Structure formats: structure tokens, C-alpha cells
C-alpha positions as CSV (number, residue, x, y, z in Angstrom):
1,M,62.1,-148.0,-1.5
2,T,58.4,-148.7,-1.6
3,I,55.7,-146.6,-3.3
4,P,54.3,-145.6,0.1
5,E,57.8,-144.4,1.2
6,L,58.3,-142.4,-1.9
7,A,54.8,-141.0,-1.7
8,A,55.5,-139.9,1.9
9,L,58.7,-138.1,0.9
10,C,56.7,-136.2,-1.7
11,G,53.8,-135.5,0.7
12,L,51.3,-137.4,-1.4
13,S,49.2,-140.5,-0.9
14,S,50.4,-143.6,-2.7
15,G,47.6,-143.3,-5.3
16,H,48.4,-139.7,-6.1
17,F,52.1,-140.4,-6.2
18,S,51.6,-143.3,-8.7
19,E,49.3,-141.2,-10.9
20,A,51.7,-138.3,-10.9
21,F,54.6,-140.6,-11.6
22,A,52.8,-142.3,-14.5
23,R,51.8,-138.9,-16.0
24,T,55.4,-137.6,-15.8
25,F,57.3,-140.7,-16.9
26,G,54.7,-142.5,-19.0
27,L,54.8,-145.7,-17.0
28,P,53.7,-146.7,-13.5
29,P,56.6,-146.7,-11.0
30,H,57.0,-150.5,-10.9
31,R,57.0,-150.8,-14.7
32,Y,59.5,-147.9,-15.0
33,V,62.0,-149.6,-12.6
34,L,61.5,-152.9,-14.4
35,E,62.3,-151.3,-17.7
36,L,65.5,-149.8,-16.2
37,R,66.5,-153.1,-14.9
38,L,65.9,-154.9,-18.2
39,E,67.8,-152.2,-20.1
40,H,70.7,-152.6,-17.7
41,A,70.7,-156.3,-18.2
42,E,70.6,-155.8,-22.0
43,R,73.6,-153.5,-21.9
44,L,75.6,-156.0,-19.8
45,L,74.6,-158.8,-22.2
46,R,75.6,-156.9,-25.3
47,E,78.8,-155.1,-23.9
48,T,80.3,-157.7,-21.6
49,D,80.9,-161.5,-21.4
50,T,79.5,-161.6,-17.9
51,P,77.7,-164.9,-17.3
52,I,73.9,-164.6,-17.5
53,P,73.3,-165.6,-13.9
54,E,75.6,-162.7,-12.8
55,V,73.8,-160.3,-15.2
56,A,70.5,-161.3,-13.6
57,F,72.0,-160.6,-10.1
58,L,73.6,-157.3,-11.2
59,S,70.3,-156.2,-12.7
60,G,68.2,-156.9,-9.6
61,F,66.6,-160.1,-10.7
62,S,66.4,-163.0,-8.3
63,S,67.7,-165.6,-10.8
64,Q,68.6,-166.2,-14.4
65,S,65.1,-167.8,-14.9
66,H,63.5,-164.6,-13.5
67,L,65.4,-162.5,-15.9
68,T,64.6,-164.8,-18.8
69,H,60.9,-164.8,-17.9
70,M,60.7,-161.0,-17.6
71,M,62.7,-160.4,-20.8
72,R,60.5,-162.8,-22.7
73,A,57.3,-161.5,-21.2
74,H,58.1,-157.8,-21.8
75,W,60.4,-157.8,-24.8
76,G,59.7,-161.1,-26.5
77,K,63.4,-162.2,-26.4
78,T,65.6,-164.2,-24.1
79,P,69.0,-163.2,-22.7
80,N,70.7,-165.6,-25.0
81,K,69.1,-163.9,-28.1
82,V,70.0,-160.5,-26.8
83,R,73.6,-161.6,-26.3
84,A,73.7,-163.2,-29.8
85,G,72.6,-159.9,-31.3
């Protein structure tokens, strides 16, 4: 769902929805969802032997390189380092 769709469900403008979401959850909607996806990928990497490209797909990333880029940019580590512990 997009922010405008979520905002409409709540009867708010997109701007008001984003502000209220950030106040409630401490992050803007996009960043919140990204963090959830990264946390899901991290769990899969630590708890399974699922190949990294499949972990990326299961976590909503377009490719292994996209997952790697986002992990490195936001957490300072790569999927291989997460898997190694």
C-alpha cells in the first residue's frame, strides 16, 4: 500500500498521516517498513541456511545486491557478516 492509500483509510492527508505515523512509531513510514524488512532478512540469515538471494526475495528486496546495499547503508554490515555472526 502507498502512503496516500493508507492516509485515505485513516481520513488524513498524506502529510498528516506521515507526521502522525512518525510520532507514534519514531520513524517515517518508509523507514519503518525498511527496518522491518532488514530485521526479517537478519533473522533468516542467522536462523536458516537459506541462500542470500532467496533471503533478499523473501524480505522484499529486488536482488541480493539491493539487500547488501541497504544493510551496509543502514546497519554498516553485509548479509555475509550477519550470517557469520
